[in-house]
Backbone and ligand atoms as CSV (ligand in chain L), in Angstrom:
chain,resi,resn,atom,element,x,y,z
A,1,MET,N,N,-50.484,22.666,-61.109
A,1,MET,CA,C,-50.958,21.631,-60.189
A,1,MET,C,C,-51.233,20.316,-60.905
A,2,SER,N,N,-50.821,19.246,-60.274
A,2,SER,CA,C,-50.960,17.945,-60.927
A,2,SER,C,C,-52.435,17.523,-60.952
A,3,GLU,N,N,-52.807,16.851,-62.032
A,3,GLU,CA,C,-54.203,16.371,-62.174
A,3,GLU,C,C,-54.383,15.032,-61.405
A,4,LYS,N,N,-53.243,14.443,-61.074
A,4,LYS,CA,C,-53.258,13.137,-60.453
A,4,LYS,C,C,-53.825,13.172,-59.034
A,5,ASP,N,N,-54.764,12.272,-58.794
A,5,ASP,CA,C,-55.317,12.218,-57.451
A,5,ASP,C,C,-54.304,11.553,-56.506
A,6,PRO,N,N,-53.874,12.300,-55.481
A,6,PRO,CA,C,-52.837,11.716,-54.603
A,6,PRO,C,C,-53.351,10.502,-53.839
A,7,PHE,N,N,-54.676,10.294,-53.834
A,7,PHE,CA,C,-55.197,9.204,-52.993
A,7,PHE,C,C,-55.732,8.026,-53.840
A,8,GLU,N,N,-55.295,7.979,-55.094
A,8,GLU,CA,C,-55.835,6.947,-55.967
A,8,GLU,C,C,-55.346,5.517,-55.632
A,9,SER,N,N,-54.333,5.451,-54.779
A,9,SER,CA,C,-53.787,4.145,-54.441
A,9,SER,C,C,-54.870,3.260,-53.804
A,10,GLY,N,N,-55.914,3.861,-53.305
A,10,GLY,CA,C,-56.973,3.037,-52.681
A,10,GLY,C,C,-56.682,2.809,-51.229
A,11,LYS,N,N,-55.617,3.373,-50.708
A,11,LYS,CA,C,-55.285,3.130,-49.312
A,11,LYS,C,C,-55.540,4.379,-48.476
A,12,SER,N,N,-55.921,5.426,-49.115
A,12,SER,CA,C,-56.290,6.651,-48.367
A,12,SER,C,C,-57.810,6.841,-48.486
A,13,PHE,N,N,-58.372,7.306,-47.396
A,13,PHE,CA,C,-59.861,7.412,-47.372
A,13,PHE,C,C,-60.272,8.742,-46.824
A,14,LEU,N,N,-61.216,9.338,-47.484
A,14,LEU,CA,C,-61.789,10.583,-47.002
A,14,LEU,C,C,-62.598,10.269,-45.735
A,15,VAL,N,N,-62.283,10.888,-44.638
A,15,VAL,CA,C,-62.999,10.559,-43.399
A,15,VAL,C,C,-63.887,11.697,-42.888
A,16,GLY,N,N,-63.750,12.867,-43.461
A,16,GLY,CA,C,-64.641,13.957,-43.056
A,16,GLY,C,C,-64.046,15.302,-43.257
A,17,LYS,N,N,-64.785,16.310,-42.793
A,17,LYS,CA,C,-64.352,17.700,-42.886
A,17,LYS,C,C,-63.478,18.060,-41.683
A,18,LYS,N,N,-62.490,18.811,-41.950
A,18,LYS,CA,C,-61.551,19.180,-40.902
A,18,LYS,C,C,-62.271,19.829,-39.724
A,19,GLU,N,N,-63.150,20.819,-40.079
A,19,GLU,CA,C,-63.869,21.571,-39.034
A,19,GLU,C,C,-64.622,20.654,-38.084
A,20,GLU,N,N,-65.358,19.687,-38.672
A,20,GLU,CA,C,-66.185,18.799,-37.850
A,20,GLU,C,C,-65.334,17.850,-37.019
A,21,LEU,N,N,-64.288,17.319,-37.624
A,21,LEU,CA,C,-63.433,16.382,-36.871
A,21,LEU,C,C,-62.660,17.100,-35.765
A,22,ALA,N,N,-62.269,18.335,-36.062
A,22,ALA,CA,C,-61.534,19.112,-35.024
A,22,ALA,C,C,-62.457,19.464,-33.897
A,23,GLU,N,N,-63.712,19.789,-34.198
A,23,GLU,CA,C,-64.643,20.150,-33.149
A,23,GLU,C,C,-64.979,18.937,-32.272
A,24,SER,N,N,-65.150,17.808,-32.858
A,24,SER,CA,C,-65.500,16.694,-32.008
A,24,SER,C,C,-64.304,16.107,-31.269
A,25,LYS,N,N,-63.095,16.449,-31.674
A,25,LYS,CA,C,-61.832,16.044,-31.043
A,25,LYS,C,C,-61.538,14.562,-31.145
A,26,ARG,N,N,-62.546,13.701,-30.948
A,26,ARG,CA,C,-62.343,12.261,-31.089
A,26,ARG,C,C,-63.435,11.751,-32.002
A,27,THR,N,N,-63.077,10.909,-32.935
A,27,THR,CA,C,-64.075,10.322,-33.839
A,27,THR,C,C,-63.716,8.862,-34.035
A,28,SER,N,N,-64.737,8.058,-33.860
A,28,SER,CA,C,-64.569,6.628,-34.122
A,28,SER,C,C,-65.096,6.344,-35.498
A,29,ILE,N,N,-64.366,5.643,-36.320
A,29,ILE,CA,C,-64.798,5.499,-37.697
A,29,ILE,C,C,-64.264,4.155,-38.256
A,30,MET,N,N,-65.013,3.555,-39.162
A,30,MET,CA,C,-64.523,2.371,-39.848
A,30,MET,C,C,-63.818,2.860,-41.086
A,31,VAL,N,N,-62.573,2.526,-41.238
A,31,VAL,CA,C,-61.836,2.862,-42.451
A,31,VAL,C,C,-61.447,1.539,-43.112
A,32,ALA,N,N,-62.066,1.320,-44.286
A,32,ALA,CA,C,-61.802,0.070,-44.999
A,32,ALA,C,C,-61.891,-1.132,-44.067
A,33,ASP,N,N,-62.953,-1.185,-43.319
A,33,ASP,CA,C,-63.213,-2.339,-42.448
A,33,ASP,C,C,-62.254,-2.440,-41.245
A,34,ARG,N,N,-61.656,-1.292,-40.906
A,34,ARG,CA,C,-60.783,-1.254,-39.748
A,34,ARG,C,C,-61.321,-0.252,-38.742
A,35,PHE,N,N,-61.326,-0.619,-37.458
A,35,PHE,CA,C,-61.756,0.332,-36.432
A,35,PHE,C,C,-60.642,1.343,-36.206
A,36,VAL,N,N,-60.944,2.579,-36.425
A,36,VAL,CA,C,-59.932,3.646,-36.265
A,36,VAL,C,C,-60.464,4.749,-35.432
A,37,VAL,N,N,-59.612,5.331,-34.599
A,37,VAL,CA,C,-59.987,6.528,-33.846
A,37,VAL,C,C,-59.157,7.707,-34.407
A,38,ILE,N,N,-59.873,8.793,-34.673
A,38,ILE,CA,C,-59.203,9.981,-35.143
A,38,ILE,C,C,-59.200,10.954,-33.970
A,39,ILE,N,N,-58.045,11.485,-33.667
A,39,ILE,CA,C,-57.886,12.367,-32.526
A,39,ILE,C,C,-57.360,13.738,-33.014
A,40,TYR,N,N,-58.006,14.781,-32.491
A,40,TYR,CA,C,-57.508,16.118,-32.795
A,40,TYR,C,C,-57.047,16.724,-31.505
A,41,HIS,N,N,-55.720,16.958,-31.416
A,41,HIS,CA,C,-55.154,17.455,-30.150
A,41,HIS,C,C,-54.141,18.545,-30.417
A,42,GLN,N,N,-54.327,19.689,-29.797
A,42,GLN,CA,C,-53.404,20.842,-29.950
A,42,GLN,C,C,-53.144,21.112,-31.444
A,43,GLY,N,N,-54.193,21.122,-32.216
A,43,GLY,CA,C,-54.054,21.506,-33.633
A,43,GLY,C,C,-53.528,20.471,-34.560
A,44,VAL,N,N,-53.366,19.242,-34.050
A,44,VAL,CA,C,-52.822,18.163,-34.904
A,44,VAL,C,C,-53.756,16.959,-34.911
A,45,PHE,N,N,-53.911,16.340,-36.082
A,45,PHE,CA,C,-54.687,15.121,-36.179
A,45,PHE,C,C,-53.793,13.904,-36.017
A,46,TYR,N,N,-54.354,12.897,-35.342
A,46,TYR,CA,C,-53.689,11.614,-35.254
A,46,TYR,C,C,-54.731,10.549,-35.559
A,47,ALA,N,N,-54.290,9.419,-36.019
A,47,ALA,CA,C,-55.195,8.276,-36.239
A,47,ALA,C,C,-54.515,7.013,-35.817
A,48,MET,N,N,-55.249,6.158,-35.144
A,48,MET,CA,C,-54.690,4.855,-34.749
A,48,MET,C,C,-55.831,3.840,-34.622
A,49,ASP,N,N,-55.445,2.595,-34.538
A,49,ASP,CA,C,-56.443,1.561,-34.289
A,49,ASP,C,C,-57.211,1.935,-33.027
A,50,GLN,N,N,-58.515,1.716,-33.072
A,50,GLN,CA,C,-59.294,2.214,-31.921
A,50,GLN,C,C,-59.190,1.353,-30.664
A,51,HIS,N,N,-58.954,0.051,-30.855
A,51,HIS,CA,C,-58.952,-0.842,-29.719
A,51,HIS,C,C,-57.566,-1.113,-29.235
A,52,CYS,N,N,-57.361,-0.871,-27.992
A,52,CYS,CA,C,-56.049,-0.956,-27.339
A,52,CYS,C,C,-55.427,-2.358,-27.529
A,53,TYR,N,N,-54.187,-2.360,-27.816
A,53,TYR,CA,C,-53.440,-3.620,-28.093
A,53,TYR,C,C,-53.460,-4.578,-26.884
A,54,HIS,N,N,-53.654,-4.038,-25.703
A,54,HIS,CA,C,-53.548,-4.856,-24.475
A,54,HIS,C,C,-54.690,-5.794,-24.327
A,55,ALA,N,N,-55.933,-5.237,-24.276
A,55,ALA,CA,C,-57.125,-6.094,-24.101
A,55,ALA,C,C,-58.331,-5.512,-24.778
A,56,GLY,N,N,-58.104,-4.704,-25.794
A,56,GLY,CA,C,-59.223,-4.260,-26.642
A,56,GLY,C,C,-60.010,-3.074,-26.142
A,57,GLY,N,N,-59.564,-2.432,-25.053
A,57,GLY,CA,C,-60.260,-1.250,-24.554
A,57,GLY,C,C,-60.375,-0.170,-25.629
A,58,SER,N,N,-61.447,0.539,-25.635
A,58,SER,CA,C,-61.578,1.594,-26.647
A,58,SER,C,C,-60.788,2.849,-26.234
A,59,LEU,N,N,-59.982,3.330,-27.179
A,59,LEU,CA,C,-59.158,4.516,-26.879
A,59,LEU,C,C,-59.938,5.827,-27.108
A,60,LEU,N,N,-61.172,5.678,-27.482
A,60,LEU,CA,C,-61.990,6.879,-27.844
A,60,LEU,C,C,-62.011,7.906,-26.741
A,61,ASP,N,N,-62.102,7.475,-25.486
A,61,ASP,CA,C,-62.218,8.426,-24.378
A,61,ASP,C,C,-60.938,8.519,-23.519
A,62,GLY,N,N,-59.860,8.044,-24.058
A,62,GLY,CA,C,-58.621,8.088,-23.273
A,62,GLY,C,C,-58.083,9.511,-23.105
A,63,ASP,N,N,-57.525,9.751,-21.902
A,63,ASP,CA,C,-56.905,11.062,-21.659
A,63,ASP,C,C,-55.617,11.142,-22.470
A,64,ILE,N,N,-55.166,12.377,-22.718
A,64,ILE,CA,C,-53.890,12.526,-23.376
A,64,ILE,C,C,-52.898,13.218,-22.420
A,65,GLU,N,N,-51.752,12.625,-22.272
A,65,GLU,CA,C,-50.711,13.168,-21.367
A,65,GLU,C,C,-49.423,13.240,-22.084
A,66,GLU,N,N,-48.579,14.110,-21.650
A,66,GLU,CA,C,-47.219,14.150,-22.172
A,66,GLU,C,C,-46.340,13.281,-21.271
A,67,ILE,N,N,-45.738,12.289,-21.840
A,67,ILE,CA,C,-44.883,11.363,-21.070
A,67,ILE,C,C,-43.544,11.271,-21.792
A,68,ASP,N,N,-42.486,11.598,-21.053
A,68,ASP,CA,C,-41.170,11.503,-21.637
A,68,ASP,C,C,-41.085,12.270,-22.954
A,69,ASN,N,N,-41.665,13.435,-22.993
A,69,ASN,CA,C,-41.695,14.320,-24.166
A,69,ASN,C,C,-42.506,13.754,-25.336
A,70,LYS,N,N,-43.368,12.804,-25.045
A,70,LYS,CA,C,-44.198,12.246,-26.121
A,70,LYS,C,C,-45.651,12.384,-25.706
A,71,LEU,N,N,-46.491,12.804,-26.623
A,71,LEU,CA,C,-47.924,12.844,-26.346
A,71,LEU,C,C,-48.454,11.449,-26.390
A,72,CYS,N,N,-49.139,11.044,-25.337
A,72,CYS,CA,C,-49.619,9.668,-25.249
A,72,CYS,C,C,-51.096,9.651,-24.931
A,73,ILE,N,N,-51.752,8.646,-25.428
A,73,ILE,CA,C,-53.144,8.432,-25.003
A,73,ILE,C,C,-53.085,7.365,-23.919
A,74,VAL,N,N,-53.912,7.572,-22.888
A,74,VAL,CA,C,-53.940,6.639,-21.770
A,74,VAL,C,C,-55.231,5.824,-21.919
A,75,CYS,N,N,-55.053,4.530,-22.130
A,75,CYS,CA,C,-56.225,3.673,-22.316
A,75,CYS,C,C,-57.092,3.712,-21.057
A,76,PRO,N,N,-58.358,3.974,-21.193
A,76,PRO,CA,C,-59.220,4.065,-19.985
A,76,PRO,C,C,-59.316,2.726,-19.224
A,77,LYS,N,N,-59.076,1.622,-19.924
A,77,LYS,CA,C,-59.341,0.327,-19.264
A,77,LYS,C,C,-58.287,-0.036,-18.197
A,78,HIS,N,N,-57.042,-0.075,-18.588
A,78,HIS,CA,C,-55.986,-0.446,-17.572
A,78,HIS,C,C,-54.868,0.561,-17.552
A,79,LYS,N,N,-55.113,1.728,-18.157
A,79,LYS,CA,C,-54.136,2.873,-18.081
A,79,LYS,C,C,-52.834,2.654,-18.835
A,80,TYR,N,N,-52.799,1.775,-19.769
A,80,TYR,CA,C,-51.589,1.661,-20.590
A,80,TYR,C,C,-51.428,2.986,-21.362
A,81,LYS,N,N,-50.139,3.348,-21.557
A,81,LYS,CA,C,-49.807,4.580,-22.284
A,81,LYS,C,C,-49.314,4.269,-23.692
A,82,ILE,N,N,-49.859,4.951,-24.687
A,82,ILE,CA,C,-49.509,4.698,-26.049
A,82,ILE,C,C,-49.180,6.026,-26.723
A,83,SER,N,N,-48.025,6.133,-27.354
A,83,SER,CA,C,-47.690,7.396,-27.956
A,83,SER,C,C,-48.550,7.625,-29.208
A,84,LEU,N,N,-49.027,8.862,-29.325
A,84,LEU,CA,C,-49.951,9.160,-30.414
A,84,LEU,C,C,-49.245,9.077,-31.759
A,85,ALA,N,N,-48.046,9.555,-31.867
A,85,ALA,CA,C,-47.392,9.640,-33.167
A,85,ALA,C,C,-46.896,8.277,-33.695
A,86,GLU,N,N,-46.419,7.436,-32.744
A,86,GLU,CA,C,-45.842,6.179,-33.248
A,86,GLU,C,C,-46.616,4.910,-32.839
A,87,GLY,N,N,-47.473,5.017,-31.818
A,87,GLY,CA,C,-48.146,3.811,-31.342
A,87,GLY,C,C,-47.239,2.992,-30.423
A,88,GLU,N,N,-46.299,3.635,-29.820
A,88,GLU,CA,C,-45.334,2.971,-28.944
A,88,GLU,C,C,-45.961,2.747,-27.590
A,89,GLY,N,N,-45.778,1.586,-27.038
A,89,GLY,CA,C,-46.273,1.312,-25.678
A,89,GLY,C,C,-45.184,1.739,-24.699
A,90,LEU,N,N,-45.556,2.556,-23.708
A,90,LEU,CA,C,-44.577,3.041,-22.728
A,90,LEU,C,C,-44.941,2.522,-21.366
A,91,TYR,N,N,-43.946,2.195,-20.601
A,91,TYR,CA,C,-44.169,1.744,-19.217
A,91,TYR,C,C,-43.128,2.355,-18.298
A,92,LYS,N,N,-43.536,2.439,-17.061
A,92,LYS,CA,C,-42.732,3.137,-16.037
A,92,LYS,C,C,-41.909,2.148,-15.233
A,93,ILE,N,N,-40.687,2.521,-14.962
A,93,ILE,CA,C,-39.863,1.734,-14.006
A,93,ILE,C,C,-39.369,2.687,-12.897
A,94,PRO,N,N,-39.120,2.147,-11.753
A,94,PRO,CA,C,-38.638,3.022,-10.644
A,94,PRO,C,C,-37.290,3.627,-11.004
A,95,ASN,N,N,-37.082,4.834,-10.533
A,95,ASN,CA,C,-35.806,5.522,-10.753
A,95,ASN,C,C,-35.064,5.475,-9.397
A,96,SER,N,N,-33.988,4.729,-9.364
A,96,SER,CA,C,-33.232,4.576,-8.135
A,96,SER,C,C,-32.617,5.904,-7.663
A,97,LYS,N,N,-32.351,6.819,-8.608
A,97,LYS,CA,C,-31.729,8.088,-8.215
A,97,LYS,C,C,-32.728,9.113,-7.700
A,98,ASP,N,N,-33.938,9.078,-8.242
A,98,ASP,CA,C,-34.932,10.051,-7.847
A,98,ASP,C,C,-36.324,9.383,-7.882
A,99,LYS,N,N,-36.812,9.087,-6.659
A,99,LYS,CA,C,-38.074,8.343,-6.593
A,99,LYS,C,C,-39.270,9.123,-7.157
A,100,ASP,N,N,-39.158,10.420,-7.207
A,100,ASP,CA,C,-40.266,11.244,-7.691
A,100,ASP,C,C,-40.254,11.382,-9.243
A,101,GLN,N,N,-39.190,10.940,-9.841
A,101,GLN,CA,C,-39.044,11.053,-11.296
A,101,GLN,C,C,-38.931,9.665,-11.916
A,102,PRO,N,N,-40.103,9.084,-12.278
A,102,PRO,CA,C,-40.024,7.725,-12.838
A,102,PRO,C,C,-39.290,7.707,-14.177
A,103,CYS,N,N,-38.714,6.588,-14.510
A,103,CYS,CA,C,-38.113,6.416,-15.827
A,103,CYS,C,C,-39.105,5.711,-16.710
A,104,TRP,N,N,-39.142,6.093,-17.944
A,104,TRP,CA,C,-40.059,5.496,-18.907
A,104,TRP,C,C,-39.274,4.612,-19.873
A,105,ARG,N,N,-39.853,3.514,-20.207
A,105,ARG,CA,C,-39.210,2.607,-21.163
A,105,ARG,C,C,-40.246,2.289,-22.268
A,106,SER,N,N,-39.756,1.850,-23.387
A,106,SER,CA,C,-40.613,1.526,-24.518
A,106,SER,C,C,-40.719,0.028,-24.697
A,107,LYS,N,N,-41.934,-0.374,-25.017
A,107,LYS,CA,C,-42.161,-1.813,-25.359
A,107,LYS,C,C,-42.088,-1.955,-26.868
A,108,GLY,N,N,-41.840,-0.867,-27.564
A,108,GLY,CA,C,-41.832,-0.900,-29.040
A,108,GLY,C,C,-43.208,-0.532,-29.580
A,109,ILE,N,N,-43.390,-0.660,-30.855
A,109,ILE,CA,C,-44.657,-0.267,-31.501
A,109,ILE,C,C,-45.693,-1.332,-31.191
A,110,LYS,N,N,-46.782,-0.936,-30.543
A,110,LYS,CA,C,-47.822,-1.903,-30.114
A,110,LYS,C,C,-49.152,-1.569,-30.802
A,111,GLN,N,N,-49.347,-0.322,-31.084
A,111,GLN,CA,C,-50.629,0.124,-31.660
A,111,GLN,C,C,-50.367,0.643,-33.068
A,112,ARG,N,N,-51.175,0.176,-34.001
A,112,ARG,CA,C,-50.915,0.604,-35.382
A,112,ARG,C,C,-51.482,2.050,-35.580
A,113,VAL,N,N,-50.586,2.915,-36.023
A,113,VAL,CA,C,-51.011,4.315,-36.279
A,113,VAL,C,C,-51.136,4.511,-37.775
A,114,HIS,N,N,-51.986,5.432,-38.139
A,114,HIS,CA,C,-52.272,5.713,-39.570
A,114,HIS,C,C,-51.966,7.168,-39.836
A,115,LYS,N,N,-51.738,7.443,-41.104
A,115,LYS,CA,C,-51.349,8.817,-41.460
A,115,LYS,C,C,-52.604,9.644,-41.750
A,116,VAL,N,N,-52.578,10.909,-41.274
A,116,VAL,CA,C,-53.716,11.793,-41.526
A,116,VAL,C,C,-53.210,12.947,-42.391
A,117,THR,N,N,-53.988,13.243,-43.428
A,117,THR,CA,C,-53.631,14.320,-44.351
A,117,THR,C,C,-54.855,15.247,-44.505
A,118,GLU,N,N,-54.581,16.530,-44.574
A,118,GLU,CA,C,-55.653,17.507,-44.803
A,118,GLU,C,C,-55.470,18.091,-46.210
A,119,VAL,N,N,-56.518,18.104,-46.979
A,119,VAL,CA,C,-56.455,18.732,-48.311
A,119,VAL,C,C,-57.760,19.564,-48.485
A,120,ASP,N,N,-57.625,20.843,-48.645
A,120,ASP,CA,C,-58.750,21.734,-48.892
A,120,ASP,C,C,-59.903,21.528,-47.898
A,121,GLY,N,N,-59.568,21.403,-46.644
A,121,GLY,CA,C,-60.619,21.294,-45.630
A,121,GLY,C,C,-61.130,19.868,-45.444
A,122,ASN,N,N,-60.626,18.933,-46.237
A,122,ASN,CA,C,-61.013,17.544,-46.093
A,122,ASN,C,C,-59.896,16.772,-45.395
A,123,VAL,N,N,-60.295,15.766,-44.647
A,123,VAL,CA,C,-59.298,14.961,-43.924
A,123,VAL,C,C,-59.312,13.534,-44.477
A,124,TYR,N,N,-58.120,13.015,-44.731
A,124,TYR,CA,C,-57.934,11.702,-45.300
A,124,TYR,C,C,-57.111,10.877,-44.290
A,125,VAL,N,N,-57.477,9.592,-44.191
A,125,VAL,CA,C,-56.638,8.682,-43.436
A,125,VAL,C,C,-55.989,7.696,-44.388
A,126,THR,N,N,-54.707,7.585,-44.311
A,126,THR,CA,C,-54.011,6.556,-45.103
A,126,THR,C,C,-53.630,5.440,-44.146
A,127,LEU,N,N,-54.173,4.268,-44.433
A,127,LEU,CA,C,-53.938,3.172,-43.511
A,127,LEU,C,C,-52.463,2.766,-43.528
A,128,SER,N,N,-51.978,2.479,-42.359
A,128,SER,CA,C,-50.573,2.087,-42.173
A,128,SER,C,C,-50.195,0.956,-43.091
A,129,GLU,N,N,-49.030,1.082,-43.658
A,129,GLU,CA,C,-48.521,-0.049,-44.488
A,129,GLU,C,C,-47.325,-0.719,-43.819
A,130,THR,N,N,-47.132,-0.427,-42.557
A,130,THR,CA,C,-46.029,-1.060,-41.846
A,130,THR,C,C,-46.207,-2.573,-41.951
A,131,PRO,N,N,-45.239,-3.271,-42.490
A,131,PRO,CA,C,-45.409,-4.719,-42.646
A,131,PRO,C,C,-45.318,-5.444,-41.290
A,132,GLY,N,N,-45.823,-6.654,-41.337
A,132,GLY,CA,C,-45.720,-7.509,-40.144
A,132,GLY,C,C,-46.806,-7.250,-39.135
A,133,TRP,N,N,-46.724,-7.981,-38.075
A,133,TRP,CA,C,-47.782,-7.959,-37.051
A,133,TRP,C,C,-47.543,-6.857,-36.049
A,134,ILE,N,N,-48.542,-6.110,-35.749
A,134,ILE,CA,C,-48.500,-5.115,-34.668
A,134,ILE,C,C,-49.628,-5.548,-33.726
A,135,ASP,N,N,-49.396,-5.506,-32.421
A,135,ASP,CA,C,-50.326,-6.165,-31.499
A,135,ASP,C,C,-51.780,-5.699,-31.671
A,136,SER,N,N,-51.986,-4.403,-31.951
A,136,SER,CA,C,-53.376,-3.969,-32.094
A,136,SER,C,C,-54.100,-4.587,-33.271
A,137,ASP,N,N,-53.375,-5.242,-34.198
A,137,ASP,CA,C,-54.014,-5.923,-35.330
A,137,ASP,C,C,-54.985,-7.026,-34.856
A,138,TYR,N,N,-54.688,-7.524,-33.651
A,138,TYR,CA,C,-55.536,-8.630,-33.161
A,138,TYR,C,C,-57.017,-8.261,-33.129
A,139,TYR,N,N,-57.280,-7.024,-32.716
A,139,TYR,CA,C,-58.694,-6.615,-32.557
A,139,TYR,C,C,-59.304,-6.195,-33.868
A,140,GLN,N,N,-58.592,-6.345,-34.949
A,140,GLN,CA,C,-59.127,-6.133,-36.292
A,140,GLN,C,C,-59.423,-7.480,-36.943
A,141,SER,N,N,-58.954,-8.553,-36.288
A,141,SER,CA,C,-59.145,-9.882,-36.849
A,141,SER,C,C,-60.531,-10.409,-36.439
A,142,GLU,N,N,-60.964,-11.476,-37.100
A,142,GLU,CA,C,-62.238,-12.070,-36.809
A,142,GLU,C,C,-62.316,-12.491,-35.353
A,143,LYS,N,N,-61.256,-13.174,-34.911
A,143,LYS,CA,C,-61.213,-13.671,-33.554
A,143,LYS,C,C,-61.275,-12.504,-32.511
A,144,GLY,N,N,-60.486,-11.473,-32.800
A,144,GLY,CA,C,-60.450,-10.343,-31.895
A,144,GLY,C,C,-61.775,-9.609,-31.847
A,145,ARG,N,N,-62.406,-9.491,-32.979
A,145,ARG,CA,C,-63.716,-8.800,-33.027
A,145,ARG,C,C,-64.773,-9.626,-32.296
A,146,ALA,N,N,-64.697,-10.922,-32.383
A,146,ALA,CA,C,-65.661,-11.790,-31.686
A,146,ALA,C,C,-65.472,-11.583,-30.206
A,147,GLU,N,N,-64.196,-11.490,-29.756
A,147,GLU,CA,C,-63.925,-11.290,-28.346
A,147,GLU,C,C,-64.479,-9.920,-27.866
A,148,LEU,N,N,-64.287,-8.911,-28.698
A,148,LEU,CA,C,-64.803,-7.569,-28.341
A,148,LEU,C,C,-66.309,-7.631,-28.211
A,149,LYS,N,N,-66.942,-8.355,-29.092
A,149,LYS,CA,C,-68.408,-8.406,-29.103
A,149,LYS,C,C,-68.898,-9.090,-27.820
A,150,ILE,N,N,-68.249,-10.162,-27.427
A,150,ILE,CA,C,-68.660,-10.871,-26.192
A,150,ILE,C,C,-68.543,-9.922,-25.018
A,151,GLU,N,N,-67.414,-9.207,-24.984
A,151,GLU,CA,C,-67.194,-8.252,-23.876
A,151,GLU,C,C,-68.247,-7.150,-23.853
A,152,GLN,N,N,-68.553,-6.615,-25.061
A,152,GLN,CA,C,-69.563,-5.549,-25.108
A,152,GLN,C,C,-70.926,-6.053,-24.696
A,153,ASP,N,N,-71.242,-7.264,-25.140
A,153,ASP,CA,C,-72.520,-7.863,-24.755
A,153,ASP,C,C,-72.616,-8.038,-23.221
A,154,LEU,N,N,-71.514,-8.474,-22.673
A,154,LEU,CA,C,-71.455,-8.641,-21.177
A,154,LEU,C,C,-71.698,-7.309,-20.477
A,155,GLU,N,N,-70.995,-6.288,-20.989
A,155,GLU,CA,C,-71.163,-4.945,-20.331
A,155,GLU,C,C,-72.607,-4.445,-20.469
A,156,HIS,N,N,-73.202,-4.697,-21.641
A,156,HIS,CA,C,-74.605,-4.275,-21.815
A,156,HIS,C,C,-75.530,-5.037,-20.874
A,157,SER,N,N,-75.254,-6.328,-20.712
A,157,SER,CA,C,-76.123,-7.111,-19.841
A,157,SER,C,C,-75.968,-6.680,-18.389
A,158,LYS,N,N,-74.747,-6.286,-18.022
A,158,LYS,CA,C,-74.523,-5.810,-16.634
A,158,LYS,C,C,-75.268,-4.481,-16.425
A,159,LEU,N,N,-75.200,-3.634,-17.441
A,159,LEU,CA,C,-75.937,-2.339,-17.331
A,159,LEU,C,C,-77.429,-2.584,-17.242
A,160,GLY,N,N,-77.884,-3.568,-18.047
A,160,GLY,CA,C,-79.322,-3.851,-18.044
A,160,GLY,C,C,-79.795,-4.441,-16.723
A,161,SER,N,N,-78.926,-5.238,-16.096
A,161,SER,CA,C,-79.395,-5.898,-14.833
A,161,SER,C,C,-79.193,-5.001,-13.613
A,162,GLY,N,N,-78.381,-3.899,-13.787
A,162,GLY,CA,C,-78.097,-3.034,-12.648
A,162,GLY,C,C,-79.118,-2.017,-12.494
L,1,FES,S1,S,-57.182,-2.664,-22.629
L,1,FES,FE1,FE,-56.019,-0.832,-22.762
L,1,FES,S2,S,-54.797,-0.945,-21.051
L,1,FES,FE2,FE,-55.799,-2.807,-21.022
C-alpha cells in the first residue's frame, strides 16, 4: 500500500463519516469556503453546489426524480431539474407524437458537481476542477452571497411578521 496521501493536493476535504452522512441523506457543508450539499441516494453519494444556478434556491430539500434515465434533484424553489451526476440542467418540451410523454432537453452543465470518495468509512469531497464559469458559481461569489443573504433576511422578516 502506498504511503502517499491521496488527498494531499489540498483539493479534497474530509467531510464526515460515511455512516452519519448516509443516515442524514442530505448534508449542507462548507467545503473550502464553498457551499456544498452532499446527497446520499440509493447507496451512492453525490456532491454539488448547494445553491441552485437559477436563483439561488437551496437544493438541500429538493426531491429526487429519475428523468430521461438520469437521477435529478428538483429545486424546491421553481422546480428546475438538475442531474445529480453531471449538474446538467434539464427542461421539458412538448412531444408532438405523444402528449403524455414529454421530451427532455439539456441546457448543458449548470450546477457545479464535486467528486465524492469513501476511504475506510470516511467521506471526502474533491472540489470540481472543471475550468471556466458554471452558472452555480455565481452563488459562491461575493455578489451572489450578498444576494442570498438579502433574500434570507427577507424570508426571516416575513416569518417574524406573520
Ligand atoms: S432557484 Fe432553483 S429553480 Fe429557481
